[in-house]
C-alpha positions in Angstrom: 82.6 -12.6 -19.6 78.9 -13.4 -19.2 78.1 -9.7 -19.2 80.2 -9.1 -22.3 78.6 -12.0 -24.2 75.2 -10.8 -23.2 75.9 -7.2 -24.4 77.4 -8.6 -27.6 74.3 -10.7 -28.3 72.0 -7.7 -27.7 74.1 -5.5 -30.0 73.9 -8.2 -32.7 70.2 -8.5 -32.3 69.8 -4.7 -32.5 71.8 -4.6 -35.7 69.7 -7.4 -37.2 66.5 -5.6 -36.2 67.7 -2.4 -38.0 68.7 -4.4 -41.1 65.3 -6.1 -41.2 63.4 -2.8 -40.7 64.7 -1.3 -44.0 62.7 -1.5 -47.2 65.8 -1.9 -49.3 67.4 -5.3 -49.7 70.8 -5.7 -48.1 73.3 -8.5 -48.1 77.0 -8.9 -47.4 79.6 -11.0 -49.1 83.1 -12.1 -48.1 86.2 -11.9 -50.2 85.1 -15.1 -52.0 81.6 -13.7 -52.8 79.8 -15.9 -50.3 76.9 -14.4 -48.4 77.6 -13.5 -44.8 74.3 -11.9 -44.0 71.0 -10.8 -45.6 68.0 -8.9 -44.4 64.3 -9.7 -44.6 63.7 -7.5 -47.7 66.5 -9.4 -49.5 64.9 -12.7 -48.8 61.5 -11.5 -49.8 62.6 -9.9 -53.2 64.7 -12.9 -54.1 62.0 -15.4 -53.1 63.8 -17.2 -50.2 62.2 -18.0 -46.9 65.2 -18.4 -44.6 68.6 -16.7 -44.5 70.2 -20.1 -44.3 69.3 -20.6 -48.0 71.7 -17.8 -48.9 74.3 -17.6 -46.1 77.5 -19.3 -47.1 76.5 -19.5 -50.8 78.2 -17.6 -53.6 75.8 -14.7 -54.4 77.0 -14.3 -58.0 76.1 -17.9 -58.7 72.8 -17.5 -56.8 71.4 -14.3 -58.1 73.7 -12.5 -60.7 74.8 -15.4 -62.9 73.3 -14.4 -66.2 72.7 -11.4 -68.5 69.2 -10.2 -69.5 69.2 -12.6 -72.5 70.0 -15.6 -70.3 73.6 -16.0 -71.4 76.0 -16.8 -68.5 77.8 -13.8 -66.9 81.4 -14.7 -66.1 82.5 -13.7 -62.6 85.2 -11.4 -64.1 82.4 -9.3 -65.7 80.3 -9.0 -62.6 80.2 -5.3 -61.6 79.8 -6.2 -57.9 82.7 -8.6 -57.9 85.0 -6.2 -59.9 84.2 -3.2 -57.8 85.0 -4.8 -54.4 88.1 -6.5 -55.7 89.3 -3.1 -56.8 88.2 -1.5 -53.6 85.6 0.9 -55.2 81.9 1.4 -54.8 79.7 0.7 -57.8 76.1 1.5 -58.9 74.0 0.0 -61.6 70.4 0.3 -62.7 70.4 -1.8 -65.9 71.2 -5.3 -64.8 69.2 -8.4 -63.7 69.1 -10.5 -60.6 67.5 -13.9 -60.5 65.1 -15.2 -57.9 65.0 -18.6 -56.3 62.3 -19.8 -58.7 64.5 -18.9 -61.7 62.6 -15.8 -62.8 64.6 -12.6 -63.3 63.9 -8.9 -62.5 65.4 -5.6 -63.3 67.5 -4.4 -60.4 69.1 -1.2 -59.1 72.0 -1.9 -56.8 74.9 -0.2 -55.0 77.9 -2.2 -53.8 80.4 -0.9 -51.2 83.6 -2.6 -50.2 84.2 -3.6 -46.5 87.6 -2.9 -45.0 89.2 -4.3 -41.9 92.7 -3.2 -40.8 93.2 -1.6 -44.3 92.3 -4.8 -46.2 89.2 -5.6 -48.2 87.2 -8.4 -46.5 84.1 -8.3 -48.7 81.3 -6.0 -49.7 77.8 -4.8 -48.7 75.3 -4.7 -51.5 72.0 -2.9 -51.3 69.4 -3.4 -54.1 65.8 -3.0 -55.0 63.5 -4.3 -57.7 63.6 -1.9 -60.6 61.0 -3.6 -62.8 58.2 -1.1 -62.5 60.4 1.9 -63.0 61.9 0.4 -66.2 58.4 -0.4 -67.4 57.3 3.2 -66.8 60.3 4.6 -68.6 59.6 2.4 -71.6 56.0 3.5 -71.6 57.0 7.2 -71.4 59.4 6.7 -74.3 56.7 5.0 -76.3 54.3 7.9 -75.6 56.9 10.4 -76.6 56.8 9.0 -80.2 53.3 7.7 -80.5 49.8 9.1 -80.4 48.1 7.9 -77.3 44.7 7.4 -79.0 45.7 5.7 -82.3 49.2 4.3 -81.4 50.5 5.8 -84.7 53.9 7.6 -84.8 53.5 11.3 -83.9 55.2 14.5 -85.1 58.1 14.2 -82.7 59.0 10.8 -84.2 58.8 12.2 -87.7 61.0 15.2 -86.8 63.6 12.9 -85.2 63.6 10.6 -88.2 64.0 13.6 -90.6 67.1 14.7 -88.6 68.6 11.2 -89.1 68.3 11.2 -92.8 68.9 14.9 -93.4 72.6 14.7 -94.2 74.9 15.5 -97.2 74.9 11.8 -98.3 71.1 11.9 -98.8 
């Protein structure tokens, strides 16, 4: 029994070491949406110092409670919650997570249901801060319609606008 407990403890420590060595944030939730584990990257991105600040708490209420404009997101509309209740994986790159200090950030996440004996027991969510990528996409979009020197609209913008108004009604 002592040998088995020691091997189990070593296996658990190895698993935690692997989780903490990844650059992507990872956390697990049970069937009620409560955090069961989280890695170091998760804590760092979300602004927490200790896993105890998240473990046992409802992750929707902690980090995914509101839309971009700040209006509350009902649990029934949460992509992570809906996906694992239906037993499907989900991906999103256009939502927000909220940090411990109340600030928000663009997030890209994947959520996968966890099964045990054929029943869903929760989900594993991986995510990363998507703020810089979103900012770069917006800048590229801006540059595609504006002159980089003057900031004025360019020919591509004009041609697209002409296509919009070039219809039989006009």
